[in-house]
N, CA, C and O atoms as a Maestro MAE file, in Angstrom:
{
 s_m_m2io_version
 :::
 2.0.0
}

f_m_ct {
 s_m_title
 :::
 protein
 m_atom[296] {
  # First column is atom index #
  i_m_mmod_type
  r_m_x_coord
  r_m_y_coord
  r_m_z_coord
  i_m_residue_number
  s_m_chain_name
  s_m_pdb_residue_name
  s_m_pdb_atom_name
  i_m_atomic_number
  :::
  1 25 -31.615 99.625 -90.878 1 A "MET " " N  " 7
  2 3 -31.054 100.915 -91.230 1 A "MET " " CA " 6
  3 2 -32.032 101.997 -90.790 1 A "MET " " C  " 6
  4 15 -33.224 101.900 -91.082 1 A "MET " " O  " 8
  5 25 -31.552 103.027 -90.093 2 A "PRO " " N  " 7
  6 3 -32.445 104.111 -89.693 2 A "PRO " " CA " 6
  7 2 -32.995 104.852 -90.908 2 A "PRO " " C  " 6
  8 15 -32.275 105.126 -91.868 2 A "PRO " " O  " 8
  9 25 -34.265 105.163 -90.845 3 A "ILE " " N  " 7
  10 3 -34.879 105.957 -91.907 3 A "ILE " " CA " 6
  11 2 -35.307 107.291 -91.322 3 A "ILE " " C  " 6
  12 15 -35.545 107.407 -90.120 3 A "ILE " " O  " 8
  13 25 -35.403 108.290 -92.174 4 A "VAL " " N  " 7
  14 3 -35.767 109.637 -91.757 4 A "VAL " " CA " 6
  15 2 -36.981 110.062 -92.564 4 A "VAL " " C  " 6
  16 15 -36.976 109.998 -93.794 4 A "VAL " " O  " 8
  17 25 -38.024 110.498 -91.863 5 A "GLU " " N  " 7
  18 3 -39.211 111.039 -92.509 5 A "GLU " " CA " 6
  19 2 -39.334 112.498 -92.092 5 A "GLU " " C  " 6
  20 15 -39.212 112.821 -90.911 5 A "GLU " " O  " 8
  21 25 -39.572 113.373 -93.051 6 A "THR " " N  " 7
  22 3 -39.681 114.803 -92.774 6 A "THR " " CA " 6
  23 2 -41.156 115.206 -92.749 6 A "THR " " C  " 6
  24 15 -41.942 114.784 -93.598 6 A "THR " " O  " 8
  25 25 -41.513 116.020 -91.771 7 A "TYR " " N  " 7
  26 3 -42.888 116.472 -91.602 7 A "TYR " " CA " 6
  27 2 -42.921 117.990 -91.564 7 A "TYR " " C  " 6
  28 15 -41.889 118.661 -91.590 7 A "TYR " " O  " 8
  29 25 -44.148 118.511 -91.501 8 A "GLU " " N  " 7
  30 3 -44.326 119.953 -91.396 8 A "GLU " " CA " 6
  31 2 -43.708 120.456 -90.096 8 A "GLU " " C  " 6
  32 15 -43.368 119.677 -89.206 8 A "GLU " " O  " 8
  33 25 -43.573 121.758 -90.012 9 A "ARG " " N  " 7
  34 3 -43.024 122.415 -88.826 9 A "ARG " " CA " 6
  35 2 -41.575 122.020 -88.568 9 A "ARG " " C  " 6
  36 15 -41.110 122.058 -87.429 9 A "ARG " " O  " 8
  37 25 -40.860 121.641 -89.629 10 A "ASP " " N  " 7
  38 3 -39.444 121.311 -89.528 10 A "ASP " " CA " 6
  39 2 -39.145 120.140 -88.599 10 A "ASP " " C  " 6
  40 15 -38.087 120.097 -87.972 10 A "ASP " " O  " 8
  41 25 -40.073 119.189 -88.509 11 A "LEU " " N  " 7
  42 3 -39.864 118.007 -87.684 11 A "LEU " " CA " 6
  43 2 -39.402 116.836 -88.532 11 A "LEU " " C  " 6
  44 15 -39.828 116.669 -89.675 11 A "LEU " " O  " 8
  45 25 -38.523 116.030 -87.952 12 A "VAL " " N  " 7
  46 3 -38.112 114.788 -88.600 12 A "VAL " " CA " 6
  47 2 -38.304 113.652 -87.593 12 A "VAL " " C  " 6
  48 15 -38.117 113.824 -86.388 12 A "VAL " " O  " 8
  49 25 -38.676 112.504 -88.118 13 A "CYS " " N  " 7
  50 3 -38.833 111.308 -87.306 13 A "CYS " " CA " 6
  51 2 -37.815 110.290 -87.797 13 A "CYS " " C  " 6
  52 15 -37.742 109.986 -88.987 13 A "CYS " " O  " 8
  53 25 -37.044 109.777 -86.874 14 A "ARG " " N  " 7
  54 3 -36.050 108.759 -87.216 14 A "ARG " " CA " 6
  55 2 -36.437 107.466 -86.517 14 A "ARG " " C  " 6
  56 15 -36.756 107.465 -85.328 14 A "ARG " " O  " 8
  57 25 -36.408 106.354 -87.268 15 A "ARG " " N  " 7
  58 3 -36.710 105.051 -86.703 15 A "ARG " " CA " 6
  59 2 -36.074 103.986 -87.561 15 A "ARG " " C  " 6
  60 15 -35.595 104.261 -88.661 15 A "ARG " " O  " 8
  61 25 -36.071 102.784 -87.059 16 A "SER " " N  " 7
  62 3 -35.507 101.660 -87.790 16 A "SER " " CA " 6
  63 2 -36.521 101.149 -88.809 16 A "SER " " C  " 6
  64 15 -37.723 101.130 -88.546 16 A "SER " " O  " 8
  65 25 -36.033 100.742 -89.956 17 A "ASP " " N  " 7
  66 3 -36.926 100.123 -90.933 17 A "ASP " " CA " 6
  67 2 -36.969 98.613 -90.738 17 A "ASP " " C  " 6
  68 15 -37.631 97.905 -91.497 17 A "ASP " " O  " 8
  69 25 -36.262 98.119 -89.720 18 A "SER " " N  " 7
  70 3 -36.184 96.677 -89.473 18 A "SER " " CA " 6
  71 2 -36.770 96.260 -88.128 18 A "SER " " C  " 6
  72 15 -36.672 95.092 -87.753 18 A "SER " " O  " 8
  73 25 -37.378 97.194 -87.396 19 A "GLY " " N  " 7
  74 3 -37.990 96.860 -86.116 19 A "GLY " " CA " 6
  75 2 -37.035 96.819 -84.940 19 A "GLY " " C  " 6
  76 15 -37.280 96.106 -83.967 19 A "GLY " " O  " 8
  77 25 -35.938 97.581 -85.018 20 A "PHE " " N  " 7
  78 3 -34.966 97.628 -83.930 20 A "PHE " " CA " 6
  79 2 -34.937 99.015 -83.296 20 A "PHE " " C  " 6
  80 15 -35.358 99.997 -83.908 20 A "PHE " " O  " 8
  81 25 -34.436 99.085 -82.063 21 A "MET " " N  " 7
  82 3 -34.254 100.357 -81.378 21 A "MET " " CA " 6
  83 2 -33.148 101.137 -82.098 21 A "MET " " C  " 6
  84 15 -32.280 100.560 -82.752 21 A "MET " " O  " 8
  85 25 -33.207 102.461 -81.958 22 A "ILE " " N  " 7
  86 3 -32.122 103.297 -82.472 22 A "ILE " " CA " 6
  87 2 -31.418 103.946 -81.279 22 A "ILE " " C  " 6
  88 15 -32.024 104.172 -80.232 22 A "ILE " " O  " 8
  89 25 -30.146 104.238 -81.455 23 A "HIS " " N  " 7
  90 3 -29.305 104.791 -80.402 23 A "HIS " " CA " 6
  91 2 -28.819 106.167 -80.831 23 A "HIS " " C  " 6
  92 15 -28.315 106.340 -81.941 23 A "HIS " " O  " 8
  93 25 -28.978 107.158 -79.927 24 A "LYS " " N  " 7
  94 3 -28.447 108.494 -80.198 24 A "LYS " " CA " 6
  95 2 -26.954 108.445 -79.910 24 A "LYS " " C  " 6
  96 15 -26.538 108.271 -78.765 24 A "LYS " " O  " 8
  97 25 -26.156 108.599 -80.952 25 A "VAL " " N  " 7
  98 3 -24.700 108.480 -80.856 25 A "VAL " " CA " 6
  99 2 -24.159 109.485 -79.828 25 A "VAL " " C  " 6
  100 15 -24.553 110.651 -79.811 25 A "VAL " " O  " 8
  101 25 -23.251 109.004 -78.978 26 A "GLY " " N  " 7
  102 3 -22.627 109.844 -77.971 26 A "GLY " " CA " 6
  103 2 -23.408 109.944 -76.676 26 A "GLY " " C  " 6
  104 15 -23.013 110.683 -75.774 26 A "GLY " " O  " 8
  105 25 -24.531 109.202 -76.563 27 A "THR " " N  " 7
  106 3 -25.357 109.234 -75.357 27 A "THR " " CA " 6
  107 2 -25.705 107.812 -74.938 27 A "THR " " C  " 6
  108 15 -25.323 106.842 -75.593 27 A "THR " " O  " 8
  109 25 -26.438 107.707 -73.834 28 A "ASP " " N  " 7
  110 3 -26.980 106.426 -73.382 28 A "ASP " " CA " 6
  111 2 -28.458 106.310 -73.750 28 A "ASP " " C  " 6
  112 15 -29.181 105.519 -73.145 28 A "ASP " " O  " 8
  113 25 -28.912 107.082 -74.728 29 A "GLU " " N  " 7
  114 3 -30.329 107.146 -75.064 29 A "GLU " " CA " 6
  115 2 -30.671 106.216 -76.220 29 A "GLU " " C  " 6
  116 15 -29.992 106.187 -77.246 29 A "GLU " " O  " 8
  117 25 -31.758 105.447 -76.018 30 A "TYR " " N  " 7
  118 3 -32.263 104.518 -77.023 30 A "TYR " " CA " 6
  119 2 -33.742 104.807 -77.244 30 A "TYR " " C  " 6
  120 15 -34.475 105.098 -76.300 30 A "TYR " " O  " 8
  121 25 -34.171 104.724 -78.498 31 A "TYR " " N  " 7
  122 3 -35.545 105.055 -78.837 31 A "TYR " " CA " 6
  123 2 -36.128 104.072 -79.848 31 A "TYR " " C  " 6
  124 15 -35.415 103.464 -80.646 31 A "TYR " " O  " 8
  125 25 -37.463 103.940 -79.783 32 A "GLU " " N  " 7
  126 3 -38.177 103.246 -80.858 32 A "GLU " " CA " 6
  127 2 -38.221 104.174 -82.066 32 A "GLU " " C  " 6
  128 15 -38.010 103.758 -83.205 32 A "GLU " " O  " 8
  129 25 -38.500 105.435 -81.784 33 A "GLU " " N  " 7
  130 3 -38.437 106.487 -82.809 33 A "GLU " " CA " 6
  131 2 -38.056 107.781 -82.123 33 A "GLU " " C  " 6
  132 15 -38.406 108.007 -80.964 33 A "GLU " " O  " 8
  133 25 -37.348 108.621 -82.832 34 A "ALA " " N  " 7
  134 3 -36.870 109.887 -82.275 34 A "ALA " " CA " 6
  135 2 -37.403 111.032 -83.127 34 A "ALA " " C  " 6
  136 15 -37.270 111.025 -84.351 34 A "ALA " " O  " 8
  137 25 -38.002 112.005 -82.471 35 A "TRP " " N  " 7
  138 3 -38.510 113.208 -83.146 35 A "TRP " " CA " 6
  139 2 -37.584 114.365 -82.805 35 A "TRP " " C  " 6
  140 15 -37.297 114.624 -81.636 35 A "TRP " " O  " 8
  141 25 -37.125 115.053 -83.833 36 A "ASP " " N  " 7
  142 3 -36.233 116.197 -83.648 36 A "ASP " " CA " 6
  143 2 -36.582 117.272 -84.667 36 A "ASP " " C  " 6
  144 15 -37.321 117.032 -85.622 36 A "ASP " " O  " 8
  145 25 -36.032 118.466 -84.443 37 A "LEU " " N  " 7
  146 3 -36.093 119.500 -85.468 37 A "LEU " " CA " 6
  147 2 -35.095 119.155 -86.567 37 A "LEU " " C  " 6
  148 15 -34.086 118.500 -86.306 37 A "LEU " " O  " 8
  149 25 -35.366 119.585 -87.775 38 A "GLN " " N  " 7
  150 3 -34.455 119.302 -88.886 38 A "GLN " " CA " 6
  151 2 -33.054 119.846 -88.620 38 A "GLN " " C  " 6
  152 15 -32.070 119.299 -89.117 38 A "GLN " " O  " 8
  153 25 -32.964 120.900 -87.852 39 A "THR " " N  " 7
  154 3 -31.666 121.522 -87.577 39 A "THR " " CA " 6
  155 2 -30.919 120.876 -86.416 39 A "THR " " C  " 6
  156 15 -29.802 121.284 -86.099 39 A "THR " " O  " 8
  157 25 -31.523 119.869 -85.776 40 A "SER " " N  " 7
  158 3 -30.861 119.205 -84.647 40 A "SER " " CA " 6
  159 2 -29.606 118.475 -85.122 40 A "SER " " C  " 6
  160 15 -29.601 117.889 -86.205 40 A "SER " " O  " 8
  161 25 -28.559 118.508 -84.328 41 A "PRO " " N  " 7
  162 3 -27.298 117.890 -84.735 41 A "PRO " " CA " 6
  163 2 -27.202 116.394 -84.419 41 A "PRO " " C  " 6
  164 15 -26.152 115.787 -84.629 41 A "PRO " " O  " 8
  165 25 -28.279 115.798 -83.921 42 A "TYR " " N  " 7
  166 3 -28.206 114.417 -83.444 42 A "TYR " " CA " 6
  167 2 -28.022 113.419 -84.573 42 A "TYR " " C  " 6
  168 15 -28.559 113.578 -85.669 42 A "TYR " " O  " 8
  169 25 -27.245 112.383 -84.270 43 A "VAL " " N  " 7
  170 3 -27.001 111.283 -85.209 43 A "VAL " " CA " 6
  171 2 -27.452 110.007 -84.512 43 A "VAL " " C  " 6
  172 15 -27.172 109.805 -83.330 43 A "VAL " " O  " 8
  173 25 -28.146 109.152 -85.242 44 A "TYR " " N  " 7
  174 3 -28.669 107.911 -84.683 44 A "TYR " " CA " 6
  175 2 -28.118 106.725 -85.453 44 A "TYR " " C  " 6
  176 15 -27.814 106.811 -86.643 44 A "TYR " " O  " 8
  177 25 -27.999 105.609 -84.731 45 A "GLU " " N  " 7
  178 3 -27.581 104.365 -85.362 45 A "GLU " " CA " 6
  179 2 -28.535 103.260 -84.928 45 A "GLU " " C  " 6
  180 15 -29.072 103.280 -83.821 45 A "GLU " " O  " 8
  181 25 -28.730 102.313 -85.805 46 A "GLU " " N  " 7
  182 3 -29.597 101.192 -85.483 46 A "GLU " " CA " 6
  183 2 -28.849 100.214 -84.579 46 A "GLU " " C  " 6
  184 15 -27.649 99.996 -84.744 46 A "GLU " " O  " 8
  185 25 -29.569 99.630 -83.629 47 A "THR " " N  " 7
  186 3 -28.987 98.646 -82.725 47 A "THR " " CA " 6
  187 2 -29.474 97.252 -83.123 47 A "THR " " C  " 6
  188 15 -30.176 97.085 -84.121 47 A "THR " " O  " 8
  189 25 -29.098 96.279 -82.342 48 A "ASP " " N  " 7
  190 3 -29.614 94.923 -82.549 48 A "ASP " " CA " 6
  191 2 -30.658 94.578 -81.490 48 A "ASP " " C  " 6
  192 15 -30.975 93.407 -81.278 48 A "ASP " " O  " 8
  193 25 -31.193 95.615 -80.820 49 A "ILE " " N  " 7
  194 3 -32.225 95.444 -79.792 49 A "ILE " " CA " 6
  195 2 -33.593 95.563 -80.457 49 A "ILE " " C  " 6
  196 15 -33.934 96.632 -80.963 49 A "ILE " " O  " 8
  197 25 -34.386 94.487 -80.467 50 A "PRO " " N  " 7
  198 3 -35.698 94.573 -81.115 50 A "PRO " " CA " 6
  199 2 -36.654 95.479 -80.344 50 A "PRO " " C  " 6
  200 15 -36.608 95.541 -79.115 50 A "PRO " " O  " 8
  201 25 -37.513 96.174 -81.070 51 A "VAL " " N  " 7
  202 3 -38.555 96.986 -80.450 51 A "VAL " " CA " 6
  203 2 -39.579 96.027 -79.867 51 A "VAL " " C  " 6
  204 15 -40.050 95.124 -80.559 51 A "VAL " " O  " 8
  205 25 -39.925 96.214 -78.607 52 A "ASP " " N  " 7
  206 3 -40.887 95.339 -77.937 52 A "ASP " " CA " 6
  207 2 -42.292 95.886 -78.146 52 A "ASP " " C  " 6
  208 15 -42.648 96.920 -77.579 52 A "ASP " " O  " 8
  209 25 -43.078 95.212 -78.941 53 A "THR " " N  " 7
  210 3 -44.459 95.633 -79.199 53 A "THR " " CA " 6
  211 2 -45.453 94.664 -78.580 53 A "THR " " C  " 6
  212 15 -46.648 94.748 -78.862 53 A "THR " " O  " 8
  213 25 -44.982 93.743 -77.739 54 A "SER " " N  " 7
  214 3 -45.861 92.728 -77.178 54 A "SER " " CA " 6
  215 2 -46.935 93.304 -76.266 54 A "SER " " C  " 6
  216 15 -48.003 92.706 -76.129 54 A "SER " " O  " 8
  217 25 -46.682 94.450 -75.639 55 A "ASP " " N  " 7
  218 3 -47.669 95.015 -74.730 55 A "ASP " " CA " 6
  219 2 -48.585 96.031 -75.408 55 A "ASP " " C  " 6
  220 15 -49.466 96.595 -74.758 55 A "ASP " " O  " 8
  221 25 -48.392 96.271 -76.694 56 A "LEU " " N  " 7
  222 3 -49.240 97.207 -77.413 56 A "LEU " " CA " 6
  223 2 -50.435 96.481 -78.018 56 A "LEU " " C  " 6
  224 15 -50.296 95.407 -78.603 56 A "LEU " " O  " 8
  225 25 -51.588 97.074 -77.870 57 A "GLU " " N  " 7
  226 3 -52.782 96.536 -78.488 57 A "GLU " " CA " 6
  227 2 -53.156 97.424 -79.661 57 A "GLU " " C  " 6
  228 15 -52.657 98.542 -79.786 57 A "GLU " " O  " 8
  229 25 -54.025 96.930 -80.511 58 A "GLU " " N  " 7
  230 3 -54.454 97.695 -81.685 58 A "GLU " " CA " 6
  231 2 -54.985 99.066 -81.280 58 A "GLU " " C  " 6
  232 15 -54.737 100.054 -81.970 58 A "GLU " " O  " 8
  233 25 -55.708 99.133 -80.177 59 A "HIS " " N  " 7
  234 3 -56.254 100.408 -79.695 59 A "HIS " " CA " 6
  235 2 -55.130 101.403 -79.394 59 A "HIS " " C  " 6
  236 15 -55.235 102.581 -79.735 59 A "HIS " " O  " 8
  237 25 -54.055 100.928 -78.755 60 A "ASP " " N  " 7
  238 3 -52.914 101.790 -78.435 60 A "ASP " " CA " 6
  239 2 -52.289 102.349 -79.706 60 A "ASP " " C  " 6
  240 15 -51.962 103.535 -79.770 60 A "ASP " " O  " 8
  241 25 -52.123 101.511 -80.705 61 A "LEU " " N  " 7
  242 3 -51.515 101.954 -81.957 61 A "LEU " " CA " 6
  243 2 -52.371 103.013 -82.633 61 A "LEU " " C  " 6
  244 15 -51.842 103.971 -83.197 61 A "LEU " " O  " 8
  245 25 -53.680 102.852 -82.581 62 A "GLU " " N  " 7
  246 3 -54.580 103.859 -83.159 62 A "GLU " " CA " 6
  247 2 -54.460 105.181 -82.408 62 A "GLU " " C  " 6
  248 15 -54.463 106.246 -83.025 62 A "GLU " " O  " 8
  249 25 -54.355 105.119 -81.085 63 A "GLU " " N  " 7
  250 3 -54.201 106.345 -80.299 63 A "GLU " " CA " 6
  251 2 -52.882 107.048 -80.622 63 A "GLU " " C  " 6
  252 15 -52.848 108.274 -80.727 63 A "GLU " " O  " 8
  253 25 -51.805 106.293 -80.778 64 A "TYR " " N  " 7
  254 3 -50.516 106.883 -81.145 64 A "TYR " " CA " 6
  255 2 -50.595 107.553 -82.512 64 A "TYR " " C  " 6
  256 15 -50.058 108.645 -82.702 64 A "TYR " " O  " 8
  257 25 -51.252 106.913 -83.449 65 A "ALA " " N  " 7
  258 3 -51.392 107.487 -84.789 65 A "ALA " " CA " 6
  259 2 -52.189 108.784 -84.723 65 A "ALA " " C  " 6
  260 15 -51.829 109.767 -85.370 65 A "ALA " " O  " 8
  261 25 -53.267 108.791 -83.946 66 A "GLU " " N  " 7
  262 3 -54.081 109.996 -83.809 66 A "GLU " " CA " 6
  263 2 -53.298 111.111 -83.122 66 A "GLU " " C  " 6
  264 15 -53.401 112.272 -83.517 66 A "GLU " " O  " 8
  265 25 -52.520 110.771 -82.101 67 A "ALA " " N  " 7
  266 3 -51.700 111.789 -81.415 67 A "ALA " " CA " 6
  267 2 -50.678 112.389 -82.385 67 A "ALA " " C  " 6
  268 15 -50.425 113.593 -82.352 67 A "ALA " " O  " 8
  269 25 -50.099 111.568 -83.233 68 A "GLY " " N  " 7
  270 3 -49.154 112.070 -84.220 68 A "GLY " " CA " 6
  271 2 -49.803 113.052 -85.183 68 A "GLY " " C  " 6
  272 15 -49.204 114.069 -85.531 68 A "GLY " " O  " 8
  273 25 -51.026 112.756 -85.617 69 A "LYS " " N  " 7
  274 3 -51.736 113.661 -86.526 69 A "LYS " " CA " 6
  275 2 -52.025 114.978 -85.844 69 A "LYS " " C  " 6
  276 15 -51.876 116.038 -86.451 69 A "LYS " " O  " 8
  277 25 -52.437 114.925 -84.588 70 A "ILE " " N  " 7
  278 3 -52.710 116.155 -83.842 70 A "ILE " " CA " 6
  279 2 -51.441 116.977 -83.685 70 A "ILE " " C  " 6
  280 15 -51.456 118.195 -83.864 70 A "ILE " " O  " 8
  281 25 -50.338 116.305 -83.347 71 A "MET " " N  " 7
  282 3 -49.058 116.992 -83.164 71 A "MET " " CA " 6
  283 2 -48.611 117.695 -84.440 71 A "MET " " C  " 6
  284 15 -47.993 118.758 -84.386 71 A "MET " " O  " 8
  285 25 -48.929 117.092 -85.600 72 A "LEU " " N  " 7
  286 3 -48.510 117.648 -86.872 72 A "LEU " " CA " 6
  287 2 -49.548 118.578 -87.475 72 A "LEU " " C  " 6
  288 15 -49.345 119.114 -88.564 72 A "LEU " " O  " 8
  289 25 -50.667 118.776 -86.770 73 A "GLY " " N  " 7
  290 3 -51.691 119.694 -87.262 73 A "GLY " " CA " 6
  291 2 -52.497 119.140 -88.423 73 A "GLY " " C  " 6
  292 15 -53.015 119.904 -89.237 73 A "GLY " " O  " 8
  293 25 -52.608 117.851 -88.506 74 A "GLU " " N  " 7
  294 3 -53.358 117.236 -89.611 74 A "GLU " " CA " 6
  295 2 -54.780 116.970 -89.204 74 A "GLU " " C  " 6
  296 15 -55.564 116.456 -90.001 74 A "GLU " " O  " 8
  :::
 }
 m_bond[295] {
  # First column is bond index #
  i_m_from
  i_m_to
  i_m_order
  :::
  1 1 2 1
  2 2 3 1
  3 3 4 2
  4 3 5 1
  5 5 6 1
  6 6 7 1
  7 7 8 2
  8 7 9 1
  9 9 10 1
  10 10 11 1
  11 11 12 2
  12 11 13 1
  13 13 14 1
  14 14 15 1
  15 15 16 2
  16 15 17 1
  17 17 18 1
  18 18 19 1
  19 19 20 2
  20 19 21 1
  21 21 22 1
  22 22 23 1
  23 23 24 2
  24 23 25 1
  25 25 26 1
  26 26 27 1
  27 27 28 2
  28 27 29 1
  29 29 30 1
  30 30 31 1
  31 31 32 2
  32 31 33 1
  33 33 34 1
  34 34 35 1
  35 35 36 2
  36 35 37 1
  37 37 38 1
  38 38 39 1
  39 39 40 2
  40 39 41 1
  41 41 42 1
  42 42 43 1
  43 43 44 2
  44 43 45 1
  45 45 46 1
  46 46 47 1
  47 47 48 2
  48 47 49 1
  49 49 50 1
  50 50 51 1
  51 51 52 2
  52 51 53 1
  53 53 54 1
  54 54 55 1
  55 55 56 2
  56 55 57 1
  57 57 58 1
  58 58 59 1
  59 59 60 2
  60 59 61 1
  61 61 62 1
  62 62 63 1
  63 63 64 2
  64 63 65 1
  65 65 66 1
  66 66 67 1
  67 67 68 2
  68 67 69 1
  69 69 70 1
  70 70 71 1
  71 71 72 2
  72 71 73 1
  73 73 74 1
  74 74 75 1
  75 75 76 2
  76 75 77 1
  77 77 78 1
  78 78 79 1
  79 79 80 2
  80 79 81 1
  81 81 82 1
  82 82 83 1
  83 83 84 2
  84 83 85 1
  85 85 86 1
  86 86 87 1
  87 87 88 2
  88 87 89 1
  89 89 90 1
  90 90 91 1
  91 91 92 2
  92 91 93 1
  93 93 94 1
  94 94 95 1
  95 95 96 2
  96 95 97 1
  97 97 98 1
  98 98 99 1
  99 99 100 2
  100 99 101 1
  101 101 102 1
  102 102 103 1
  103 103 104 2
  104 103 105 1
  105 105 106 1
  106 106 107 1
  107 107 108 2
  108 107 109 1
  109 109 110 1
  110 110 111 1
  111 111 112 2
  112 111 113 1
  113 113 114 1
  114 114 115 1
  115 115 116 2
  116 115 117 1
  117 117 118 1
  118 118 119 1
  119 119 120 2
  120 119 121 1
  121 121 122 1
  122 122 123 1
  123 123 124 2
  124 123 125 1
  125 125 126 1
  126 126 127 1
  127 127 128 2
  128 127 129 1
  129 129 130 1
  130 130 131 1
  131 131 132 2
  132 131 133 1
  133 133 134 1
  134 134 135 1
  135 135 136 2
  136 135 137 1
  137 137 138 1
  138 138 139 1
  139 139 140 2
  140 139 141 1
  141 141 142 1
  142 142 143 1
  143 143 144 2
  144 143 145 1
  145 145 146 1
  146 146 147 1
  147 147 148 2
  148 147 149 1
  149 149 150 1
  150 150 151 1
  151 151 152 2
  152 151 153 1
  153 153 154 1
  154 154 155 1
  155 155 156 2
  156 155 157 1
  157 157 158 1
  158 158 159 1
  159 159 160 2
  160 159 161 1
  161 161 162 1
  162 162 163 1
  163 163 164 2
  164 163 165 1
  165 165 166 1
  166 166 167 1
  167 167 168 2
  168 167 169 1
  169 169 170 1
  170 170 171 1
  171 171 172 2
  172 171 173 1
  173 173 174 1
  174 174 175 1
  175 175 176 2
  176 175 177 1
  177 177 178 1
  178 178 179 1
  179 179 180 2
  180 179 181 1
  181 181 182 1
  182 182 183 1
  183 183 184 2
  184 183 185 1
  185 185 186 1
  186 186 187 1
  187 187 188 2
  188 187 189 1
  189 189 190 1
  190 190 191 1
  191 191 192 2
  192 191 193 1
  193 193 194 1
  194 194 195 1
  195 195 196 2
  196 195 197 1
  197 197 198 1
  198 198 199 1
  199 199 200 2
  200 199 201 1
  201 201 202 1
  202 202 203 1
  203 203 204 2
  204 203 205 1
  205 205 206 1
  206 206 207 1
  207 207 208 2
  208 207 209 1
  209 209 210 1
  210 210 211 1
  211 211 212 2
  212 211 213 1
  213 213 214 1
  214 214 215 1
  215 215 216 2
  216 215 217 1
  217 217 218 1
  218 218 219 1
  219 219 220 2
  220 219 221 1
  221 221 222 1
  222 222 223 1
  223 223 224 2
  224 223 225 1
  225 225 226 1
  226 226 227 1
  227 227 228 2
  228 227 229 1
  229 229 230 1
  230 230 231 1
  231 231 232 2
  232 231 233 1
  233 233 234 1
  234 234 235 1
  235 235 236 2
  236 235 237 1
  237 237 238 1
  238 238 239 1
  239 239 240 2
  240 239 241 1
  241 241 242 1
  242 242 243 1
  243 243 244 2
  244 243 245 1
  245 245 246 1
  246 246 247 1
  247 247 248 2
  248 247 249 1
  249 249 250 1
  250 250 251 1
  251 251 252 2
  252 251 253 1
  253 253 254 1
  254 254 255 1
  255 255 256 2
  256 255 257 1
  257 257 258 1
  258 258 259 1
  259 259 260 2
  260 259 261 1
  261 261 262 1
  262 262 263 1
  263 263 264 2
  264 263 265 1
  265 265 266 1
  266 266 267 1
  267 267 268 2
  268 267 269 1
  269 269 270 1
  270 270 271 1
  271 271 272 2
  272 271 273 1
  273 273 274 1
  274 274 275 1
  275 275 276 2
  276 275 277 1
  277 277 278 1
  278 278 279 1
  279 279 280 2
  280 279 281 1
  281 281 282 1
  282 282 283 1
  283 283 284 2
  284 283 285 1
  285 285 286 1
  286 286 287 1
  287 287 288 2
  288 287 289 1
  289 289 290 1
  290 290 291 1
  291 291 292 2
  292 291 293 1
  293 293 294 1
  294 294 295 1
  295 295 296 2
  :::
 }
}
């Protein structure tokens, strides 16, 4: 089931709570996680496509976490 987390600057992050890709309804777009403004009209649905994390290393995950903090001004 897609979950929504709200952050500062009116940003929301949508992702699967089960480790699957999400699909932006009405498009051909698929995401591991989608960042939008709270006012965005987009609707997402969970797919049965698993998120591929086999090529990610611990270092990559730490860099992504740090980039997210910078983006949010933390």
